[in-house]
C-alpha positions in Angstrom: -112.5 117.8 38.8 -115.3 116.6 36.4 -117.1 114.7 39.1 -117.8 117.9 41.1 -120.9 117.5 43.3 -121.5 113.9 42.1 -122.2 111.3 44.9 -120.4 108.0 44.7 -120.8 104.8 46.7 -117.7 102.6 46.9 -118.0 99.2 48.5 -115.0 97.5 50.0 -113.3 100.9 50.4 -111.4 100.0 53.5 -108.3 98.9 51.5 -106.9 98.0 48.2 -108.7 98.9 45.0 -111.8 100.1 46.8 -109.9 102.5 49.0 -107.8 103.8 46.0 -111.0 104.3 44.0 -112.7 106.2 46.9 -109.7 108.5 47.3 -109.5 109.1 43.5 -113.2 109.9 43.1 -113.0 112.3 46.0 -109.9 114.0 44.5 -111.9 114.4 41.3 -114.7 116.2 43.2 -117.1 113.5 44.1 -118.7 113.2 47.5 -118.0 109.6 48.5 -120.1 107.2 50.6 -117.3 104.9 51.9 -118.4 101.4 52.7 -116.2 98.8 54.5 -116.8 95.6 56.5 -114.9 96.9 59.5 -115.6 100.2 61.3 -111.9 101.0 61.7 -111.3 100.7 58.0 -114.3 102.8 57.2 -113.1 105.6 59.5 -109.6 105.5 58.2 -110.6 105.9 54.6 -113.0 108.8 55.4 -110.3 110.4 57.5 -107.8 110.2 54.6 -110.2 111.7 52.1 -111.1 114.5 54.5 -107.4 115.2 55.2 -106.9 115.7 51.5 -109.8 118.2 51.4 -112.4 115.8 50.1 -116.0 115.0 51.3 -116.8 111.5 52.6 -119.3 109.8 54.7 -118.7 106.3 56.1 -121.0 103.3 56.4 -120.1 99.9 57.8 -122.0 96.7 56.9 -121.6 93.0 56.2 -121.9 92.9 52.4 -123.8 89.6 52.6 -126.5 90.9 55.0 -129.7 92.1 53.3 -130.9 94.4 56.1 -127.4 95.8 56.8 -126.7 96.7 53.2 -130.2 98.3 52.8 -129.7 100.4 55.8 -126.1 101.4 55.0 -127.0 102.5 51.5 -130.1 104.4 52.7 -128.0 106.1 55.4 -125.4 107.3 52.9 -128.0 108.5 50.3 -130.0 110.2 53.0 -126.8 112.1 54.1 -126.1 113.4 50.6 -129.6 113.4 49.2 -128.8 111.6 45.9 -126.6 108.9 44.3 -124.9 109.1 40.9 -122.1 106.5 40.9 -121.8 103.0 42.3 -118.4 101.2 42.4 -119.3 97.6 43.4 -115.8 96.5 44.4 -116.0 94.5 47.7 -115.1 90.9 47.5 -112.8 88.1 48.7 -110.5 85.6 47.2 -111.7 82.9 49.6 -110.4 79.4 49.6 -108.6 78.0 46.6 -108.7 74.2 46.5 -109.5 71.3 44.2 -113.3 71.0 43.7 -113.4 67.7 45.6 -111.6 69.3 48.5 -113.4 72.6 48.5 -116.0 72.4 51.2 -119.7 73.6 50.7 -119.4 76.3 53.3 -116.2 77.6 51.7 -117.9 77.7 48.3 -120.9 79.4 49.8 -118.8 82.1 51.5 -117.1 83.1 48.3 -120.4 83.0 46.3 -122.3 84.9 49.0 -119.7 87.6 49.4 -118.8 88.3 45.8 -122.1 87.6 44.0 -124.8 88.1 46.6 -122.9 91.1 48.0 -122.8 92.8 44.6 -126.4 91.9 43.9 -127.5 93.5 47.3 -125.4 96.6 46.6 -127.0 97.1 43.2 -130.5 96.0 44.3 -130.5 98.8 46.9 -128.5 101.4 45.0 -130.1 101.3 41.5 -133.4 102.8 42.6 -131.5 105.9 43.7 -129.7 106.1 40.3 -133.1 105.8 38.6 -134.5 108.7 40.6 -131.5 110.8 39.7 -132.3 110.2 36.0 -128.8 108.8 35.1 -125.8 107.2 36.6 -122.7 105.1 36.3 -122.0 101.6 37.8 -118.6 100.1 37.8 -118.3 96.5 38.8 -114.9 95.2 39.8 -114.3 91.7 38.4 -111.0 90.0 37.6 -109.0 88.5 34.7 -109.7 85.2 36.5 -113.0 83.7 35.2 -113.2 86.2 32.4 -110.1 85.8 30.3 -107.7 83.6 32.3 -108.4 80.1 33.8 -105.0 78.8 34.7 -105.1 79.4 38.5 -105.7 75.9 39.9 -108.3 75.7 42.7 -109.9 79.0 42.0 -113.2 77.6 40.9 -115.4 79.4 43.4 -113.5 82.8 42.9 -113.5 82.5 39.1 -117.2 81.6 39.0 -118.0 84.7 40.9 -115.8 86.9 38.7 -117.2 85.4 35.5 -120.7 85.9 36.9 -120.0 89.6 37.7 -119.1 90.2 34.0 -122.3 88.6 32.9 -124.3 90.6 35.5 -122.7 93.8 34.3 -123.5 93.2 30.7 -127.1 92.1 31.5 -127.6 95.3 33.5 -126.1 97.5 30.9 -129.0 96.7 28.6 -131.6 96.6 31.4 -130.6 100.0 32.7 -129.8 101.8 29.5 -133.3 103.2 29.2 -132.7 104.9 32.5 -129.5 106.5 31.2 -127.5 104.3 33.6 -124.2 103.0 32.3 -122.7 99.7 33.6 -119.1 98.7 32.9 -116.8 96.0 34.3 -113.2 96.4 35.3 -111.1 93.2 35.2 -107.8 93.7 37.0 -104.8 91.3 36.9 -102.2 91.0 39.6 -102.4 94.0 41.9 -100.5 94.7 45.1 -103.4 94.6 47.6 -104.1 93.1 51.0 -106.6 90.6 49.4 -103.8 88.2 48.6 -103.0 88.0 52.3 -106.5 86.7 52.9 -106.4 83.9 50.3 -106.5 80.4 51.8 -104.9 77.9 49.4 -105.2 74.2 50.1 -103.8 71.6 47.7 -104.5 73.9 44.7 -101.3 72.6 43.0 -103.2 69.3 42.3 -105.9 71.3 40.4 -103.4 73.2 38.3 -102.0 72.6 34.8 -98.5 73.8 34.0 -98.4 77.1 32.3 -95.4 78.5 30.6 -94.7 82.2 31.2 -91.9 84.4 29.8 -89.7 86.1 32.3 -91.8 88.2 34.7 -95.3 87.0 33.7 -96.6 90.6 33.2 -95.2 91.8 29.9 -95.7 95.5 30.2 -93.9 95.9 33.5 -91.3 93.1 33.5 -93.3 91.3 36.1 -94.2 94.2 38.4 -97.8 93.9 39.7 -100.1 96.8 39.1 -101.1 99.3 41.8 -104.5 100.0 43.3 -104.1 103.5 42.0 -103.8 102.2 38.4 -107.2 100.6 38.7 -108.7 103.7 40.4 -107.8 105.8 37.4 -109.8 103.5 35.2 -112.7 103.5 37.7 -112.8 107.3 37.8 -112.8 107.5 34.0 -115.7 105.0 33.6 -117.6 106.8 36.3 -117.2 110.2 34.6 -118.9 111.8 31.6 -115.7 111.2 29.7 -117.0 107.7 29.3 -120.6 108.8 28.5 -120.9 106.5 25.5 -119.4 103.4 27.1 -121.6 100.8 28.6 -121.6 97.0 28.9 -117.9 96.9 28.4 -115.3 94.8 30.2 -111.9 96.4 30.5 -109.0 94.1 31.3 -106.3 96.1 33.1 -103.4 93.8 33.7 -100.3 94.9 31.8 -100.9 92.1 29.3 -100.9 89.3 31.9 -104.0 87.6 30.7 -102.8 87.5 27.1 -100.1 85.0 27.9 -102.3 82.1 29.0 -106.1 81.5 29.1 
């Protein structure tokens, strides 16, 4: 319970890694501002946290919308009075297609959601961390675009995830004088709903053959990770147990990204 009385904002907390992280942080004592894109998802995560005895407050906003994100974060911080932790998790897989088939609006949607959305989250959250005098930011990236490049057609997605790593390392230096730590979590294959929202179109044409041993994920004989596995790492990086860690990417993939890259 080492996060007792801390206030954490988690974006994309309606499902998957975001939801698991919100639930874990609440279980460790944090008061959680739950953000999701859909009101029903926001309410469901808040209800789950409260059923387990935790403290949560929900905000619903389009991650890409400047005014909506500003108001959502303000509303959550006004409710609790402070902010100590930011988990910038929300994002999409978007469309995976060869670069000459990927349409400009499809590229823009992925870039705007994953990069602009994270920028807006931090743009409006960091002033509250500065006022608190310290804080922890955890950005959720991916092995794709940071250590693994073999998924054909994932150019827009991988560009955003590589960009998030660069953003995290830039901000780790920029915010160190404010005692704000910034770290980047890079998951591999995880059983979440995000894969159901991926639109693939001709991405085989953009792929190069990759030879995998049996199972593709060495540590688990091919079993994908769980959202709760990622949440454990998020909670550690958010806590004082990681008080001397900043600017660090952590690949959490059971060894998957070591096979090809």
